[in-house]
N, C-alpha and C positions, 0 to 999 in steps of 0.2 A: 504493500500500500504506500503510495507516494506521500512524502511529507508535505504538509500545507502550512501556509503562514498562520492560518487560524489555529492550527494545532500548536504552533510555537507560542503564539500570544496566550492561549489558554494555559499551556504548561508553565510559562514564565509567570503569569499572574498567580496561578496556584502556588508556585514556588515562593512568591512574595508573601502570600498569606500564611503558608506553612512556616516560613522563616520567622515571621513576626510572632506567630503563636508559640513557637518553640523558644525564641530568643528572650522574650519578656520574663518568663519564669526562670530561665537559665541565668540571666544577668541578675535577677533578684537574689538567687542563691550566691552568686559570686560577690555581690555587694554586702551580703550579710557577713561573709568571711573577710572581705577586704573593702571596707567603706571608702577608703581613699581612691578606689577605682571608679567611683561614681562618675558617670558620663558628663553631668552638667558642671563638674568641677574643672573641666578642661576646655580650652578654646574660648573664643569671645562670645559665643552664643550661649547665654545663660538660660537655663531651663528649670531652675528650682521652683519657680512660681507656677509651673504646670503640675497637674496632679492626675490621679487615676481616671478622672473624667475624660482626660485626653486619650486614654486608650479606647474609649467609646468613640471619640472623635476620629481616630485612625480607622476604627472598624466602620464608621459611617462612610468615610471616603473609599475604603475598599469595597463597600457595598455599592456605592455610586459608580465607581469605575468598573466594577464587575457587571453592573447593569449595562453600562456603555459597551462593554465587551460583547455581551450577549446580543445587544441591538446591532452592533457592527457586523456580527457574524450571521444575522438572520437572513434568510433567502430574500432576494430582491422581488419586488412586486412584478407580476406579469400581466401583460395585456391579454385579451381574449384569444388572440392568435398565438399565444405562447411566447412572444418576444418580451424582453425586459422593458418595463415601463420606465422611461426616463423622466426625471423631474426637471423642469425648466428652472434654472437658477435666475431668480429675480432679486432686485434690491430689497423688497420686503422679507423674502426668505432669508437672505444674508443678514439682514438686521435682526431677525428672530434668532438666527444662529449666534450672533454676537451677544445677544441678551442671555441666551442659554450658557454661553461661554463664561459669562460673568458670575453665574449662580454659585459655583464652588467658592469663589472669592468672598461672596456675601455670606456664605455659610461659615467660613473661617472667621470673618468679622463678628458674626453673631455669637459664635462659640466663645470668643475672647471678650467681647463687650458685655456679654451676659454676666461675666464675673468681674466686671468693672476694671478690666485691664486697660492700661494706657497703650493704645495701639502704636503710637509714635515711638514710645520707649521700647515696646516689645520687639518691634522690627528694626530698631536702631535708625529711624528715619531722621532724627535730629543729629546728623553726623557732621562733626566739625571738619572732617577731611573730605567732604563731598567734592571739593575742587579737583581732587585727584582722579575723579571719574573720567576726566578727559584723557587720562593715561591708562587707567585700569580697563576701561571698556575696549579700546583698540587692542591692548595686550591680550585680554581674554579672548577676543575674536581671533587674533593671529594664532594663539596657542591652539584654539579649537580647530582652525583650518589646518594647522600643522599635523594634528592628530588625524584629521580626516584624510589628509594627503597620504599619510603612512598607511591608513586602513585601505584606501583606494589602491595604492601601489602594491599592497600585499595580494591583490587579486580578490578582495572581499566581494566586490560587486559581481564579478564574473562567477564566483562560487555560488552566490545567491541565485543568480539567473539560472545556473546549471541545476541547482537543487529545486528551486521553487517555480521556475518557468514564468508563466503569466502572472503568478502571484507577486512576483518581484517587479512591482511597477511604482510609478511616481505617486506622491501624495495627491489626494483628491483636490486640495486647495490649489496645488500647483497646476493640475490639469485644468481646473476651471479658469484659472487666471490666464493660462496660455490660449484657451479656446475662445475666450470672449474678447471683444473689442469695445465693449460698453464701458465708458469712463466711470460711471457710478458704481458698477460692480467691482471694477479694479480698485477704486478708491475705498470701498468698504472692505475688500480683502486686505488692502494695505493697512487700514485701521485695525483690523482684527489681528493681523500678523505682527505688526510693528509696535502696537500700543497695548491692545487688550490682552493678547496672549502673554507677553512678557510680564505685565503687571499681575494678572490673575494667577498664572502658573507659578510665579515666584512666591506670591503670597501663600499659595496652597502647598507647593512641594518643598520649597526651601523654608519659607517662613513658618509653616505649621507642621507639615508631616515630618520634615527633617528634625525640627526642634522637639516635637513630641516624642518621636522615636528615640532621639538622643537621650531624652529624659529617663527612659526606661532601659536603655541599652548603653551604647557609647557612640562617639562621633563616627567611628569607622563603619560600624554596622548600619548606623542611621544614614550615612552617605550612600552606601551601597544599596540599601533598601529603597530609599526615596528616589535615587537615580534610576534604578531598574524599573520601578513603578512608573516613573515619568516617561521612560522610553517605551514601555509596553502600551500605555494608554494612548499613544499617538497612532497605533494600529497600522504601522507601515514597516514591512520587513526590511526594506533597504535602510531605513533610518534607525533600526533597533540599536545596533552597536554605536553608530555615531551619536545618537541622542543620549545614550548612556554616558559616553565620554563627555559630551557637552554638559550634562547634568552634574557630573563629578567636578568639572571646572567651576560651574556656578556655585556648587556647595562649598568648594574651597574658597572662592571669593567671598562668600557670605561669612564663613567661619574666620577667615583672616582679618576681615574688616569689621565685622560685627554689625554691618548695615546691609539691609536688603536692597539699598540703592545700587550696590556693586553688582549682584547678579542680574538685577533688572536692567541695568545699563548694558551689560554684556549681551544679555538675551535679546534686547531690543536692537542693538547694533548688528548682531549676528543675523537676525531675521531680516532687518532692513537691507543688509548687504546681499543676502541671498535673493531678495526681491529685486534689487537693482540689477544683479547679474542675470536673473531670469528675464527681466524687461529687455536687457541688451541682446538676449538671444532670440527674442521673438521677432520675426520679420514684420516689417511695416504692413499694416493691414489697411 
């Protein structure tokens, strides 16, 4: 039976869930014997103000992304003649998708504000060294592209194409952007990719999931777990390893600076540079 991308996504997602379920009690036992190994004592991301309720928060996001996974793998709708029904992408549909894209970030804010946490302090947004973002963001993007080049040069993409065949295809957002000449649709995609995604995904994956996981394990497990989950939920087999590497760089930037502005800026610049390169490759229509 040939391997499919859906099987890889499902297996990797289950791996994330099992790893978390096993890691929390294991680290609890380790901390009883060696309290100095407590994860929130190391690095600039302080997590001692998080508590067991955040385990439910992590479980909530695993449930949300598990539902996304099931929906992404559901069979396409068919026309009466048996052909796949294509949904015409319009500005209202894209606007609705952007709104749904924001929902996980709103959930994080609700989870934190319900306990009267100071969001600005929690995410390190009042960062006195924000002026260094003009250097941090390009350096982060250059490092990311360096890793991507190494992966590409290793024959990774050819390997995926050989194993997965037609499953190894470009992301849906890229396909839509390339196939449309409508300025409004491209503008909304640019807004989603360069502004909404970096803000919301960093709030969710680095700001909350990484921090909450670190609270109950350590920074190394938390970085691997949150990065792998981040890669899986994009549901693109070509991007699985590259996005995992990107997520590790974003987590490192967050931990070294203590401010969510660092990974947000890297993420936004990375997405924007990809969009610019995509635009340059599209022939004039």
